[in-house]
C-alpha positions in Angstrom: 187.0 169.1 82.0 185.9 168.0 78.5 187.6 164.4 77.7 189.7 166.4 74.9 191.5 168.8 77.5 193.4 165.2 78.4 196.8 164.7 77.3 197.7 161.0 77.0 201.1 158.8 78.5 202.0 155.1 77.9 204.7 153.7 80.0 206.6 150.6 80.1 205.0 148.1 82.5 207.7 147.7 85.0 207.8 151.9 85.2 204.1 151.8 85.7 204.6 152.2 89.9 206.9 154.4 89.7 204.6 156.3 87.9 201.3 156.2 90.0 204.0 157.6 93.1 204.2 160.5 91.0 207.3 160.0 89.3 207.6 162.6 85.6 207.8 161.1 82.3 210.0 162.5 80.1 208.4 161.4 76.4 206.4 163.9 74.9 202.3 163.5 75.5 199.9 162.7 72.8 195.8 163.2 72.1 194.8 160.3 71.2 193.6 157.9 73.9 194.2 154.4 70.8 198.3 155.6 70.4 199.1 155.6 74.1 196.8 152.2 74.5 198.8 150.5 71.9 202.2 151.7 73.3 201.5 150.6 76.7 200.2 147.2 76.1 196.9 147.8 76.9 197.4 150.8 79.3 197.0 154.3 78.8 197.4 157.5 81.4 195.6 160.5 81.6 196.8 163.8 82.8 195.3 167.4 82.0 196.1 169.6 79.1 197.8 172.0 82.2 200.8 169.6 82.6 202.6 171.4 85.6 206.2 171.6 86.0 208.1 169.9 89.2 209.0 165.8 90.0 206.2 165.2 90.9 203.1 164.6 88.5 201.1 161.4 89.4 198.3 160.6 86.7 194.9 161.6 87.6 192.9 159.4 85.4 193.7 155.8 83.7 192.6 153.5 81.0 192.4 149.9 80.6 192.1 147.7 77.6 189.0 145.9 78.1 190.9 142.9 76.2 194.1 143.2 78.3 192.4 144.0 81.9 193.1 140.8 83.5 197.0 140.4 82.4 197.4 144.1 84.0 196.0 143.9 86.5 197.4 140.4 87.4 201.1 141.5 86.7 200.3 144.5 89.1 198.9 142.8 92.2 202.0 140.0 91.5 204.8 141.6 91.1 203.8 145.2 92.6 201.4 144.7 95.2 202.0 148.1 96.7 200.9 149.6 93.4 197.0 147.8 93.6 194.4 148.6 93.6 195.3 150.9 91.1 192.1 153.1 91.7 194.1 154.2 94.8 196.2 156.7 93.0 193.5 157.3 90.2 190.4 157.0 88.1 190.8 153.7 86.3 188.0 153.5 83.6 187.4 150.2 81.1 188.6 151.5 77.4 184.4 150.4 76.8 182.8 152.5 79.5 185.4 155.3 77.8 184.3 155.0 74.7 180.7 154.5 75.4 180.1 157.0 78.2 182.6 159.4 78.6 184.1 160.2 75.1 180.7 161.2 73.7 180.0 165.0 73.7 178.1 165.2 76.9 174.3 166.1 76.7 172.4 166.9 79.4 169.7 164.8 80.6 165.8 166.1 79.9 164.5 168.6 82.0 162.0 165.5 83.6 164.7 164.7 85.8 164.6 166.1 89.4 167.6 165.8 91.6 165.4 166.3 94.1 162.6 163.4 93.5 165.6 160.8 93.3 167.0 162.2 96.6 163.4 161.4 98.0 163.6 157.8 96.7 167.2 157.5 98.0 166.0 158.5 101.2 163.4 156.0 101.2 165.7 153.1 100.4 168.2 154.3 103.3 164.3 154.0 105.9 163.9 151.0 104.4 167.2 149.3 105.0 166.1 149.8 108.6 169.5 149.8 110.3 169.3 153.4 111.5 165.5 154.0 113.4 163.1 156.4 112.2 164.7 159.5 113.4 165.1 161.2 110.0 166.5 164.5 111.4 169.5 162.5 113.0 170.9 160.4 110.0 174.3 160.0 108.9 174.0 161.1 105.3 177.1 159.5 104.8 174.8 156.5 104.7 173.7 157.5 101.6 176.4 156.2 99.4 175.0 152.4 100.8 171.9 153.4 98.8 171.7 151.1 95.2 169.5 154.0 94.2 172.3 156.9 94.7 174.1 155.1 92.0 171.3 154.7 89.7 170.3 158.5 90.2 174.5 159.4 89.5 174.2 157.2 86.4 171.1 158.8 85.0 172.3 162.1 86.2 176.0 162.3 84.6 175.5 160.2 81.4 173.8 161.5 78.5 172.6 157.9 76.1 170.3 157.4 79.5 168.7 154.3 78.4 171.6 152.0 77.6 173.7 153.5 81.0 170.7 152.7 83.1 170.4 149.1 81.9 173.8 148.6 82.6 173.6 150.5 85.9 171.2 148.3 87.1 172.4 145.0 85.7 176.2 145.5 87.4 174.5 146.7 90.8 172.2 143.3 90.4 175.5 141.2 89.9 177.4 143.1 93.5 173.9 142.5 94.9 174.7 138.8 94.7 178.2 138.6 95.4 178.5 136.3 98.4 181.5 138.7 99.8 179.0 141.0 100.3 176.2 141.2 103.2 172.8 140.7 101.8 170.6 143.7 101.0 166.8 144.0 102.8 166.2 146.2 99.5 166.9 144.5 96.5 167.8 145.6 93.0 164.5 144.2 91.8 162.8 145.6 94.4 164.0 149.2 93.5 163.2 149.0 89.6 159.4 149.3 89.9 160.5 152.7 91.8 163.3 154.0 89.2 161.1 153.3 86.6 158.4 155.9 87.6 161.1 158.5 88.8 162.2 157.9 85.2 159.0 158.5 83.7 157.7 161.1 85.9 157.2 165.1 84.3 159.8 168.1 85.7 156.9 169.7 88.0 156.0 167.9 91.1 152.4 166.3 91.4 149.3 166.5 93.4 148.8 164.2 96.7 145.9 162.7 94.7 147.7 162.5 91.0 150.8 161.2 93.4 148.6 158.3 94.6 147.0 157.3 91.4 150.0 157.0 89.6 151.6 154.3 92.2 147.8 152.8 92.8 146.8 152.5 89.7 149.0 149.8 87.6 147.5 147.3 90.7 143.9 147.5 89.9 145.1 147.0 86.2 146.6 143.6 87.4 145.9 140.8 89.6 145.7 141.5 93.9 146.3 139.2 96.0 144.7 139.5 98.6 141.5 139.6 97.1 140.0 142.0 99.8 143.1 144.2 99.5 141.6 145.9 95.7 138.1 147.3 97.7 140.8 149.0 100.0 143.0 150.4 96.7 139.6 151.8 95.1 138.9 153.0 98.8 142.3 155.6 98.7 141.7 155.9 95.1 138.0 157.5 95.8 138.4 161.5 96.2 135.2 161.5 98.0 136.7 158.7 100.2 137.6 158.7 103.9 141.3 158.9 103.4 140.1 162.3 101.5 138.6 163.8 104.7 139.2 166.5 106.5 140.1 165.2 109.4 143.0 163.8 110.8 141.9 161.4 112.8 139.4 159.4 110.0 142.2 159.5 107.8 144.1 157.5 111.1 141.4 155.3 111.7 141.3 154.2 108.0 144.9 153.6 107.3 144.6 151.3 111.0 141.8 149.5 108.8 144.1 149.4 106.0 147.0 148.2 107.9 144.7 145.4 109.7 143.6 143.6 106.9 146.4 143.6 104.4 148.8 143.0 108.0 146.7 139.9 109.0 146.8 139.2 105.1 150.4 138.5 104.9 151.2 137.3 108.7 152.0 133.8 107.1 154.6 135.2 104.8 158.2 136.4 105.7 157.9 139.1 102.5 154.6 140.9 102.3 153.8 141.3 98.6 154.7 144.4 96.5 150.5 145.1 96.4 150.8 145.0 99.7 154.1 147.6 100.2 152.2 150.0 97.7 149.1 150.2 99.6 150.6 150.1 103.0 152.9 153.2 101.8 149.7 154.9 100.0 147.1 155.1 102.9 150.6 156.3 105.1 151.3 159.5 102.2 147.6 160.4 102.6 147.4 160.4 106.4 149.7 163.4 106.3 149.4 164.3 102.8 152.8 164.5 102.7 155.5 162.7 104.5 155.0 163.9 108.1 153.2 160.3 108.9 156.7 158.2 107.7 156.3 157.1 111.1 152.9 155.1 110.9 155.1 152.2 108.8 157.9 151.9 111.0 155.3 150.7 113.6 154.5 147.5 111.7 157.7 145.6 112.1 160.9 144.9 110.6 159.2 143.3 107.1 157.3 145.9 106.3 160.3 148.1 106.2 160.4 147.8 102.3 157.1 150.0 102.0 159.8 153.1 103.1 160.9 152.7 99.1 157.2 153.7 97.6 157.1 156.5 100.3 160.4 157.9 99.4 159.0 157.8 95.8 156.1 159.6 96.8 157.3 162.2 98.5 159.9 162.9 95.6 156.9 163.0 93.0 155.1 165.7 95.3 158.2 167.4 96.0 159.2 170.0 98.1 155.8 171.8 98.9 154.2 168.4 101.0 157.7 167.8 103.2 157.8 168.4 106.8 161.4 169.7 108.0 162.9 166.6 108.5 162.4 165.1 105.7 163.4 168.1 103.5 166.4 168.7 105.3 167.3 165.1 104.6 167.0 165.2 101.0 168.9 168.8 100.2 171.3 166.7 102.0 171.4 164.1 99.7 170.0 166.0 96.6 173.9 167.7 97.4 175.6 165.0 96.3 174.0 164.0 93.4 174.1 167.0 91.4 177.8 167.4 91.5 179.6 166.8 87.9 182.9 164.7 87.9 186.1 165.6 86.5 187.4 162.3 85.6 191.0 163.6 86.1 190.1 163.0 89.9 190.3 160.4 92.5 187.1 159.0 92.2 186.4 158.1 96.1 185.6 154.5 94.9 187.9 152.0 97.0 187.8 149.5 93.3 186.6 150.6 90.0 184.2 148.6 88.1 187.1 146.6 85.8 189.4 146.0 89.0 185.9 144.6 90.9 184.9 142.2 88.0 188.7 140.9 87.5 188.9 140.2 91.7 185.3 139.3 92.0 186.5 136.4 88.9 189.5 135.7 89.5 190.0 135.5 93.2 187.9 133.1 95.6 186.2 134.4 99.0 186.5 137.2 100.8 189.6 137.5 101.6 190.8 139.4 98.7 188.5 142.1 100.0 189.3 142.3 103.4 193.0 142.8 102.3 192.9 145.8 100.7 193.1 149.6 101.3 189.5 150.5 102.4 188.0 154.0 103.5 186.4 151.5 106.0 187.5 148.6 107.9 183.8 146.4 107.1 182.7 147.7 103.8 183.9 148.4 99.9 183.0 151.2 98.2 183.0 150.2 94.2 182.3 153.1 91.1 179.6 151.2 89.8 179.5 153.2 87.1 182.2 156.1 86.2 180.8 158.7 88.4 178.4 156.4 90.5 179.8 154.7 93.6 178.3 152.4 95.8 179.1 150.8 99.2 178.7 147.0 100.3 179.2 146.1 104.0 181.3 142.4 103.5 179.8 139.6 105.1 182.7 138.6 107.1 183.0 141.5 108.7 181.2 141.8 112.1 177.8 143.4 111.9 177.2 142.5 108.2 174.6 140.4 107.7 174.8 136.5 106.9 173.4 135.9 103.6 171.8 132.8 105.1 170.1 134.9 108.0 166.5 132.7 108.7 164.1 135.5 109.2 161.2 133.1 109.6 160.9 133.9 113.7 160.5 137.3 113.6 156.8 136.8 111.9 155.0 136.6 115.0 157.0 139.2 116.4 155.9 141.3 113.8 152.3 140.4 114.4 152.3 141.0 118.2 154.0 144.5 118.1 151.9 145.7 115.4 148.3 144.6 117.6 150.0 146.8 120.7 151.0 149.4 118.6 147.7 149.4 116.8 146.0 149.0 120.2 147.3 152.1 121.6 146.7 154.3 119.0 142.9 153.5 119.3 143.2 154.1 123.0 144.8 157.7 121.8 141.9 158.5 119.5 139.4 157.5 122.1 140.7 159.2 124.7 141.2 162.3 122.5 137.1 162.2 121.8 136.4 161.7 125.3 138.3 165.1 126.2 136.3 166.7 123.7 133.1 166.1 124.9 133.9 166.8 128.3 135.5 170.4 128.0 132.0 172.4 126.4 130.0 172.5 129.6 126.2 173.9 129.7 125.9 176.8 131.9 125.4 176.4 135.3 125.5 172.4 135.4 126.7 171.1 138.1 130.1 169.7 137.8 131.3 166.4 138.0 134.9 167.2 140.7 134.2 168.6 144.0 135.6 171.8 145.0 138.6 171.8 148.1 135.7 172.0 150.7 133.6 169.7 149.5 137.0 167.4 148.9 137.8 167.8 152.7 134.8 166.8 154.3 134.2 163.7 152.2 137.8 163.1 153.6 136.4 163.6 157.1 133.8 161.7 157.1 135.8 158.6 155.9 138.1 158.9 158.2 135.3 159.1 160.7 133.8 156.0 159.5 136.6 154.1 159.5 137.2 154.5 163.6 134.1 154.0 164.4 134.7 150.5 162.2 
């Protein structure tokens, strides 16, 4: 649907609740949004050009002039609380967003934008949040709306003026992340922005595994890498003749264990590993499976290493579907269908609040009570339309299950270290057992068996029994 397919109406403010509940307007529509805003004192109602006959005819779109937003929303909440928030009746957009993002003719984004790459990044963020476990096959894909990357990817997909839009989207996501009303996220916008930049600069074609690793690791070599021993490990991963490129899976697993032991040891006294350490760990797990099959290696490192999954998701997206194992592929395709859909501006947004309404609440009302009292899709979360067509779900900090923003995670350092060392020891035992089995299987013809046959075993038991009686 194009913006010029919409007919605009204005209404007296006192009659606005009746119109929102479906009362048909008697006046003739206009085609210029500016005329409707002027007559409606900062509010314009949008209807499709096929203005159906009938008594019940709610609007599909509400545009609010930025300078009038505080006055309009304050009036509605005070004198017509049954009509607040407006977003429960129709999509609400500020005039600035309408003029900048929607009224301009749509131009498709450059062909370099691959929705499957962004779906893989979203999946990586889901894993990095760390509250769903690693069973990718049973992931509830509805949780994709809780990822910052979802709103960012949707903004990139929908809107044409990408650079300006993406900067604004990132700034708005950072604003809701800092809001004390919402639970603290384990993955911050600041940590996601480097991943988004690489995804935005990638070509249309998937890359080979060595190229993927080179793209994410080489920037680390250009800067200062701490701790220093990490530089040598990164060089080893970039070396096409190194053990990480061996044809032996066992050798690659052992190389990853060496890498993770060094990196974890260097980060044992910190609550938050450095970005270089996270990228290196993710690249190591990616090289072990030459794709996404060994994502489980990251889960064994402990909770504080979960952010490595955002880099693993990026690498999976850069490599494309040929390197995805089955569960990863199904999850990515399930998320991708939500990213690709085009919005109809005269249909409901699916969010609990528009951005203009959230901005008003966060500035005019203090505490979480205002969010708790809102009609919401979920009692413990609020879904906000960050940019037109791009939503993000945020858990309320005051609800059960919300993570307090003052949470102290220092006590988990020792537990993570013990858990990692135990898992690492068990992995090494499993590899040694596999090697021992391979050594024992081939036997020289005529060589005496190391095991007794049935008759010899029975005779041995009888002899031992007689010896016990004599004693």
